[in-house]
C-alpha positions, 0 to 999 in steps of 0.5 A, spaced: 402 606 562 404 607 569 409 603 572 409 597 566 411 602 561 418 600 561 416 593 560 411 594 554 416 594 549 420 589 551 414 584 552 412 586 545 419 584 542 418 577 546 411 576 543 414 577 536 419 571 537 418 564 539 415 565 546 410 564 551 408 568 557 407 564 563 403 567 569 404 564 576 411 562 577 410 557 583 413 550 583 410 548 576 410 555 573 417 556 574 419 549 572 415 550 566 418 556 564 425 554 565 424 548 561 422 553 555 428 557 556 432 551 556 429 549 549 430 556 546 423 559 547 423 566 550 419 567 556 415 572 559 414 570 567 408 574 571 407 573 578 404 577 584 409 574 589 415 579 589 420 573 592 418 568 586 419 574 581 426 576 584 428 568 584 427 568 577 430 575 575 436 573 570 433 566 569 427 568 564 427 573 558 423 577 562 420 577 569 415 582 572 411 582 578 404 584 576 396 582 578 394 578 572 387 579 574 387 586 571 385 587 563 389 593 563 395 590 566 395 584 561 395 589 555 400 593 558 405 587 558 403 586 551 400 579 554 395 579 548 400 579 543 403 572 545 400 566 541 401 562 547 400 563 554 400 558 560 396 560 566 400 556 572 396 559 578 394 554 583 393 556 589 388 561 588 383 558 583 379 565 583 385 568 580 386 563 575 379 563 573 379 570 572 385 571 568 383 565 563 377 569 562 381 576 561 385 572 556 380 569 552 377 576 552 383 579 549 383 573 544 389 570 546 390 564 540 392 558 545 391 558 552 394 552 557 391 552 564 393 548 570 387 545 574 388 543 581 381 539 581 376 536 577 371 542 578 376 547 577 378 544 570 371 543 568 370 551 569 376 552 565 373 548 560 366 551 560 370 558 559 373 555 553 380 554 555 384 551 549 388 546 554 387 544 561 392 540 564 392 537 571 400 536 573 399 533 580 394 528 578 397 526 571 404 525 575 400 521 580 397 516 574 404 516 571 408 514 577 403 509 579 404 506 572 411 506 573 411 503 580 406 497 578 409 495 572 416 494 568 415 500 564 421 505 564 417 511 562 409 511 561 405 517 558 397 517 557 396 520 550 389 520 551 384 517 556 385 509 554 391 510 550 398 510 552 405 510 550 411 506 554 418 505 554 419 497 555 425 492 554 423 488 549 421 481 552 423 474 549 416 473 545 418 478 540 426 478 540 430 474 534 424 475 529 422 480 524 417 484 527 412 483 521 413 476 522 410 476 529 403 476 532 405 482 536 399 486 534 394 481 534 396 477 540 398 483 544 394 489 541 400 494 541 405 497 536 412 497 537 414 504 534 421 505 535 427 501 538 434 502 541 439 497 541 443 496 547 449 500 545 446 504 539 441 510 538 433 510 538 431 508 531 424 507 527 421 500 528 418 497 522 416 490 519 424 488 518 426 490 525 429 484 529 429 486 536 435 483 541 436 482 548 436 488 552 433 492 546 429 498 549 422 499 545 417 504 545 410 501 544 403 504 543 396 502 544 390 501 549 392 502 556 390 496 559 394 492 553 400 496 554 400 495 561 400 487 560 405 487 555 410 491 560 409 485 564 412 480 559 419 478 560 
């Protein structure tokens, strides 16, 4: 078992809980790992950089300096026993691809992997990685939507279909949503709302919006962006 023998039993214990293994602890990987910890999920963090590992020592459930491109190392750390593994390696595309290939060979049920380019992402998809994410590209798109429009938040659910948080425009205020022509005229649906001094609630046909109310809207991206421009 070598130098990882002390970690194996601990890793197996983590794998049995609500847990995620995060491989690659750069800015994206460490941010993701810490957010998972904050939400109550146990995290095994792995990176080849000793400084990164030391910086997260005590912050994650377990953090180990190891080379994820070696199948035996992944087995010794019980990574194959995790239901979910995130490969957040960005600086070394070859290591990212090899790590994902090994995880697939180890039949990890769900693998998320960070891609730093379209070509990188295509290779990961061709390998069979379950979820390929583009943090930099997706964040750039999201911020662009926020900068150009009046939306307070914006999420592209799938290409061409989005959700946004916007202040209710005058056109839909003071009348029950079911009596407006919001879907026919604007092509979007109001799914939830937050009164000026209240909390978020599900919206329905009887909901009456007032000035200053925030809404969550969903629909085709172009329609969502257009609706966000209304006042």
